[in-house]
C-alpha positions as CSV (number, residue, x, y, z in Angstrom):
1,M,157.2,23.8,117.9
2,L,155.2,26.2,119.9
3,V,151.4,25.6,120.1
4,I,149.7,29.0,120.1
5,A,146.0,28.8,121.0
6,H,144.4,31.1,118.5
7,R,141.7,33.0,120.4
8,G,141.9,30.2,122.9
9,A,140.6,26.7,122.1
10,C,138.1,28.3,119.7
11,G,137.5,25.1,117.9
12,Y,135.6,24.0,121.0
13,R,134.3,27.1,122.8
14,P,133.3,30.6,121.6
15,E,136.5,32.6,120.9
16,H,138.1,35.1,123.3
17,T,136.5,33.9,126.4
18,L,138.2,32.9,129.7
19,E,136.7,29.4,129.2
20,S,138.3,29.1,125.7
21,Y,141.7,30.2,127.1
22,A,141.5,27.9,130.1
23,L,140.5,24.9,127.9
24,A,143.4,25.6,125.5
25,A,146.0,25.6,128.4
26,R,144.6,22.4,129.8
27,M,144.9,20.9,126.3
28,G,148.6,21.7,126.4
29,A,148.9,25.0,124.5
30,D,152.1,26.9,125.2
31,Y,150.6,30.4,124.5
32,L,147.2,31.9,124.7
33,E,146.4,34.5,122.0
34,P,144.1,37.4,122.9
35,D,143.2,40.0,120.3
36,L,143.0,43.4,122.0
37,V,140.7,46.4,121.4
38,R,139.7,49.2,123.8
39,S,136.5,50.2,125.5
40,R,135.3,53.8,125.6
41,D,136.9,54.2,129.0
42,G,140.2,52.9,127.8
43,V,140.2,49.3,129.0
44,L,141.8,46.6,126.9
45,V,139.3,43.8,126.1
46,A,139.6,40.6,124.0
47,R,137.7,40.6,120.8
48,H,138.8,39.7,117.3
49,E,137.5,43.0,116.0
50,N,136.2,46.2,117.6
51,E,133.0,45.5,115.7
52,I,131.2,43.0,117.9
53,S,127.9,42.1,116.3
54,G,129.2,38.7,115.2
55,T,130.8,37.6,118.5
56,T,128.3,39.0,121.1
57,D,124.6,39.3,121.7
58,V,124.7,43.1,121.5
59,A,122.0,43.1,118.8
60,E,119.6,41.6,121.3
61,H,120.0,44.5,123.7
62,P,117.4,47.1,122.9
63,E,119.2,49.6,125.2
64,F,122.1,49.7,122.7
65,A,120.1,49.8,119.5
66,G,120.9,53.4,119.0
67,R,124.7,52.7,119.0
68,R,124.6,50.8,115.7
69,T,126.6,52.8,113.3
70,T,128.9,52.7,110.2
71,K,132.6,53.4,110.6
72,T,135.6,53.1,108.3
73,I,138.3,50.9,109.9
74,D,141.6,50.6,108.0
75,G,139.9,51.6,104.8
76,A,136.9,49.3,105.1
77,A,133.3,50.5,105.9
78,L,131.8,48.4,108.6
79,T,128.3,48.6,110.1
80,G,127.5,47.3,113.6
81,W,128.5,48.0,117.2
82,F,132.0,49.0,118.2
83,T,133.8,48.5,121.5
84,E,135.0,52.1,121.6
85,D,131.4,53.2,121.9
86,F,130.8,51.2,125.1
87,S,132.1,51.5,128.6
88,L,133.7,48.4,130.2
89,A,130.6,48.1,132.5
90,E,128.4,48.1,129.4
91,L,130.5,45.5,127.6
92,Q,130.4,43.3,130.6
93,T,126.6,43.1,130.2
94,L,127.0,41.4,126.9
95,R,127.6,37.7,126.3
96,A,129.8,35.9,123.8
97,R,128.5,34.1,120.8
98,E,130.0,31.6,118.4
99,R,131.4,33.6,115.3
100,I,130.9,30.7,112.8
101,P,128.0,28.6,114.0
102,E,127.4,27.2,110.6
103,L,130.8,25.4,110.9
104,R,130.8,25.0,114.7
105,P,127.3,24.3,115.8
106,A,128.5,22.6,119.0
107,N,130.1,25.9,120.0
108,A,126.9,27.7,119.6
109,E,125.4,25.7,122.4
110,Y,127.6,27.9,124.7
111,D,126.1,31.2,123.3
112,G,125.1,33.5,126.1
113,R,127.2,31.9,128.8
114,F,130.5,33.8,128.8
115,E,131.5,37.4,129.3
116,I,134.0,39.5,127.4
117,P,137.3,39.3,129.3
118,T,139.7,42.1,130.0
119,L,143.4,41.8,129.4
120,D,144.0,41.9,133.1
121,E,141.6,39.0,133.6
122,I,143.4,37.0,131.0
123,L,146.8,37.7,132.6
124,E,145.4,36.6,136.0
125,L,144.1,33.5,134.4
126,R,147.4,32.7,132.8
127,A,149.1,32.9,136.2
128,R,146.6,30.6,137.8
129,L,146.8,28.1,135.0
130,S,150.6,28.1,135.2
131,T,150.4,27.2,138.9
132,E,147.6,24.7,138.4
133,L,149.3,22.9,135.5
134,G,152.9,23.1,136.9
135,R,154.3,24.7,133.8
136,T,154.5,28.1,132.3
137,V,151.6,29.2,130.1
138,G,152.5,32.2,127.9
139,V,150.5,35.0,126.4
140,Y,150.6,36.2,122.8
141,P,148.5,39.4,122.4
142,E,147.7,41.0,119.1
143,T,147.1,44.8,118.9
144,K,144.1,45.2,116.6
145,H,143.8,48.3,114.4
146,P,146.4,50.2,116.4
147,A,146.5,53.2,114.0
148,Y,142.7,53.5,114.1
149,F,142.6,53.4,117.9
150,R,145.4,56.0,118.1
151,S,143.4,58.2,115.7
152,I,140.5,58.3,118.1
153,G,142.6,59.0,121.2
154,L,142.6,55.4,122.5
155,P,146.1,54.1,121.7
156,L,146.6,50.5,122.5
157,E,150.3,50.6,123.4
158,P,150.2,52.4,126.8
159,P,147.7,50.1,128.5
160,L,149.3,47.0,127.0
161,L,152.7,48.0,128.4
162,H,151.2,48.9,131.7
163,A,149.4,45.6,132.0
164,L,152.4,43.5,131.1
165,S,154.5,45.4,133.7
166,A,151.9,45.1,136.4
167,H,151.8,41.3,135.9
168,G,155.6,41.0,135.8
169,L,155.6,40.1,132.1
170,D,157.8,42.9,130.7
171,G,161.2,41.3,131.0
172,P,163.2,39.7,128.2
173,D,162.6,36.2,129.6
174,A,158.8,36.7,130.2
175,P,156.6,34.2,128.3
176,V,155.2,36.9,126.0
177,F,155.1,37.6,122.3
178,V,153.4,40.7,121.0
179,Q,152.1,40.7,117.4
180,S,150.6,43.2,115.0
181,F,150.0,43.6,111.3
182,E,151.1,47.2,111.5
183,A,154.9,47.7,111.4
184,G,154.7,51.2,112.9
185,N,153.0,49.8,116.0
186,L,155.8,47.2,116.5
187,Q,158.5,49.8,115.8
188,E,157.0,52.0,118.6
189,L,156.9,49.1,121.0
190,R,160.5,48.0,120.2
191,G,162.0,50.8,122.3
192,E,159.7,50.1,125.2
193,L,159.3,46.4,125.5
194,A,161.9,43.6,125.9
195,A,159.5,40.9,124.9
196,P,159.7,39.4,121.3
197,L,157.7,41.2,118.7
198,V,156.0,39.5,115.7
199,Q,155.2,41.0,112.4
200,L,152.0,39.5,111.0
201,L,151.9,39.0,107.2
202,G,149.0,38.3,105.0
203,T,149.7,36.3,101.8
204,R,150.4,39.3,99.7
205,A,152.4,41.1,102.4
206,A,154.5,37.9,102.9
207,A,155.2,37.7,99.2
208,A,156.6,41.3,99.2
209,A,158.2,41.2,102.7
210,D,161.7,42.5,103.2
211,L,162.7,40.0,105.9
212,S,166.0,41.7,106.7
213,A,164.1,45.0,107.3
214,I,161.6,43.3,109.5
215,A,164.4,41.7,111.5
216,R,165.6,45.2,112.5
217,Y,162.5,45.7,114.7
218,A,160.8,42.3,115.1
219,D,161.9,38.8,116.3
220,A,159.5,36.7,114.4
221,V,157.0,36.7,111.5
222,G,153.5,35.3,111.5
223,P,152.7,34.6,107.8
224,A,149.4,33.3,106.4
225,K,149.9,29.5,106.0
226,D,148.9,29.7,102.4
227,H,152.0,31.7,101.6
228,I,154.3,29.1,103.0
229,V,152.6,26.5,100.8
230,Q,153.2,28.7,97.7
231,E,156.7,29.7,98.7
232,P,158.3,26.8,100.7
233,G,161.6,28.7,100.8
234,F,160.1,31.4,103.0
235,V,160.9,29.6,106.3
236,A,164.5,29.2,105.4
237,E,164.8,32.8,104.3
238,A,163.2,34.0,107.5
239,H,165.5,31.9,109.6
240,A,168.5,33.2,107.7
241,A,167.3,36.7,108.6
242,G,167.2,35.7,112.3
243,L,163.4,35.5,112.5
244,L,161.2,32.8,114.0
245,V,158.2,31.7,111.8
246,H,154.8,31.2,113.4
247,P,152.2,30.6,110.5
248,Y,148.4,31.0,111.0
249,T,145.8,29.5,111.3
250,F,145.4,25.7,111.5
251,R,141.8,24.5,111.9
252,R,140.3,21.0,111.6
253,E,137.2,21.8,109.6
254,N,137.1,20.9,105.9
255,A,136.4,24.6,105.1
256,F,139.9,25.5,106.2
257,L,141.8,22.6,104.7
258,P,143.3,22.2,101.2
259,P,141.0,20.1,99.0
260,E,143.1,16.9,99.1
261,L,142.9,16.8,102.9
262,R,139.1,17.2,103.2
263,S,137.1,14.3,104.5
264,S,133.9,15.1,102.6
265,E,132.0,17.9,100.8
266,D,130.6,19.1,104.2
267,P,132.6,22.2,105.2
268,A,131.9,21.6,108.9
269,E,133.2,18.1,109.0
270,P,136.7,17.5,110.4
271,G,139.4,16.8,107.8
272,D,143.0,15.6,108.0
273,L,144.5,18.5,110.0
274,A,147.3,16.1,111.1
275,A,148.5,15.7,107.6
276,E,148.5,19.5,107.0
277,L,150.5,20.0,110.2
278,E,153.0,17.4,109.3
279,R,153.7,19.3,106.0
280,F,154.5,22.4,108.0
281,T,156.6,20.5,110.6
282,A,158.7,19.3,107.7
283,L,159.3,22.9,106.7
284,D,160.7,23.6,110.2
285,V,158.3,26.2,111.4
286,D,158.9,27.4,115.0
287,G,155.2,27.5,116.1
288,V,151.7,27.5,114.8
289,F,148.5,29.3,115.5
290,T,145.7,26.8,115.9
291,D,142.0,26.7,116.9
292,N,142.6,23.0,117.9
293,P,145.5,23.0,120.3
294,D,144.9,19.4,121.5
295,L,145.5,18.1,118.0
296,V,148.7,20.0,117.5
297,V,150.0,18.9,121.0
298,A,149.2,15.3,120.1
299,L,151.1,15.5,116.9
300,R,154.1,17.2,118.6
301,S,154.1,14.4,121.2
């Protein structure tokens, strides 16, 4: 079972930072997962969303106050600051913040310390960690809002393909998965990239998924873990279609666990993540996205 470090070891460090990725690899994660968006000058950087007020200190920079705006991204109106309105040099003046400090106050102690990394920096880190640890550390990038970025003239696919090629990660045996919620994005990549492609599925999308159709352009599915609980036959059906199954996201805090596995009424307290993982191991999933890679590695061991 692959251990996919969701945004790095973000149960212990602010997400999508080089420090979070490095910690995840040292905890034993097989793959590091960066979410990718673009800067105004076209550079791929790691943020969960292109709206960055919740994960950086941009609101504390008076020089950027005028860039706060409202945009419609994939049908949802969002107000804040957006990566595509900043050059890479400007983004690198910002510092990462913990996204959910109410649940992870220890992570918030690292606020202001870490920069926003580029994809190239992450791939360089991956290579160094592979050498340091004496094993291959893979990368599992997600293209975020690819249709939106294409609509504003900043498509995600060309720089992603270029970066993977430049780092020798474009072959069929490279330790890479590329994931997206958008089928069109994956279908476009299918003709240009030998690496496995992963169709992400929310709970509703998974319920309606035509797995045979997905298997014509993708190699795996990443369903929300709740769907697998509701439809335990999903994994077997996906395997029958020739697809790997990598559910998301496994986290130790009570807020993210089913009621029977919570340790208390405190949403920030750790619950019984091991018991939840054992349920999914019994379903024969092929990998899991987790904020706590050390706990999954320990269970696998």
